[in-house]
Phi, psi and omega in degrees: 000126177280110182287146179281155174243136181073202184277145180287149176272343184201136176245121181250114169269112189255006177121218005280169175299150179058038180220047176082009183298318181295322178296317179292317179296325177295314180297316181291329176291329178282325183230076189280344182249119186231158175227129181282170179298332179276358179096002178287136176274134174241140179227121175287135181238164174213156177245114178270133174227125180178150178061028178078011179226167179220149182215137170278132184245139174223164169053230183298333176298321178293316180302313181296317179297321178295321179295324182282337186281139175297336181277342177089008181208165173243148183204193177256153179283158175286172182264131175226157181301144173097216191298324183298316180299313180295324178297316180300311184289325175301318182282330173296320177296318179297316183294327177292319178295319177298318179298318178295321180292323187256000173081040175217161174260117179286145173252129175235138187227134168202123186291344180271351183293340183304333185273006185235047181297323183292322179294317177294321179301318180298313183286321177298324177296321178299328182271008178085019181048064175294161178294122184229146172245139179241125182250132177214141176244142191244148167236149178296152186303314183296314179300318181293316181299321178297312181295319182294325177300315181288335177283318188236310192293323186295343184279347178220004175223160187271338182218161175301317181299315179297321180294317180299321180286319184289319186274344184049051189249074177288153175281113183229021188293323176296319177293323176298315182295330176296324176288323174303319185296342181275352181287129181299143174064029181241136179247133177263136170240111185244149178201165174285135179294341177267150352266349189204102181291332179295313179297319181293320177299316178298322178291322177306317188252007178047057181226166180265102178239100183300139175289151183232201182300148168296122189238129179059038171286167185296133178282154176292149181306322182298325179291316178299318177300315179298315182294325177293327180276343185230075190293349178296339179269341175201096187284326185221174178291345181254018181235064189267015186303321182302318181293326176295320179297315180299315179296329182292325189248331192262144173295152182294146177266123178286118182199160173297142181294156177300136182213132179230350188285139175244165182307323182295329178291322177302313180296318181296332185263002183300315179296323179296315178302311183295315182298317181287322177298316181290326175297319178295322178300327183286340186240338185276149172290167179300318180293319179295317181293323177298319179294315181298314183281359172297338171277107187298344183289351172285337187235354182215146175265355183300322180301344181269351191300317183298316179291324178296320178294322181288334178084179181301152184295141169276135187256004180221034176299128187292324178295321178290324176297322177295319178294322177295317178301314181296319180294317179295322179297314180294317180296321179296318178297318178297313182296319180295319178298316181294323178281355184058044177248150175291138177285122181289165173294125186239146184290150177282177183279129178294169177282161181299334182273356184293146177293160184297332178297324178290323176297316179299320180296330178280326183280329186301310180293332175298312182292323177299317179293321179297313181296322179294316180293319179299317178300317179298319179295315182294321179296320179287321183295331177294342182253336192224126176291329180294324177294321178298323176298319177295322179300312181300318182289334184276348184279151173299150188302323183297335180257351189253355185294143182205000000 
């Protein structure tokens, strides 16, 4: 790995997906201007694309974009073949040039970039291989495959096994990072995604980055079951805005975490675990590797035993549906108060013996009212700091700490 000398011209947070990226992007969108202990200025950037135009965002523009977004943050788009890829790299070059002119290191973030080291190597070489830092946080393969299935796979396949075969999605992030490490004049900063990527990022750069809401944490099984039965609220695996809104306003629902892995999947992934672990050993510093392996699931299957015995998650548990109903009711009231909207008449909680169709009928108007109030708050918050202050005060403490 070619180590950088002096200050970096660009900081790339490349993911990995489902490893705290949304929490970090939310924190950086709230506090986009940072100063390191050595006095270097860092500025979080985002690339807005919409309505046939694109804009590089810094400072208050990033804050405003994050407030307006249902996801709660602003970021860069992922790479796809064709015009989008060229647009991303053209703007990364521009943002780096602006940073050099104005005396700061830009931060650009996209959790999917980790899988494109060769593409970045090509463009960085064109730019003369400026000093760049790449930040990535890791989750063990089995844990990641389980989380990724509930994020993406469950929306178009019936089982984890079917999704793994259909998507041809092996866990290769450690191997990808080994290719990143070969890029000249590039420094890797690696860490365990647990327990707090925001705190770890702040420690990497010795800066004050306030922690924010828990963002894109795992949804309770009852919510996933409801969304699967009511696709108007989440049509695909890449349309998770509804869950972000719920997390923003509603108290957490106590439930067993989502689980789909069976013993055969553990066996199938053993070679993947070993290959990625050894790739990380070849490129990570001793301190980085110690942090990554602090998650015992990199070296042992024992942490999975309890979930394996319990089996895959039930998605229509009546006690969890009742807890979800209560959380949505409280979140809707909070959002309506913050939006200065009247709370509509909302259905009561069905009985434990009620069929799932009756539960869905009770939950649907709650969620519709919550989404309407959230939209009103975000539209107003994009224009008014005072509304943003009301938003912060209206959130449950678990989501409002900063």
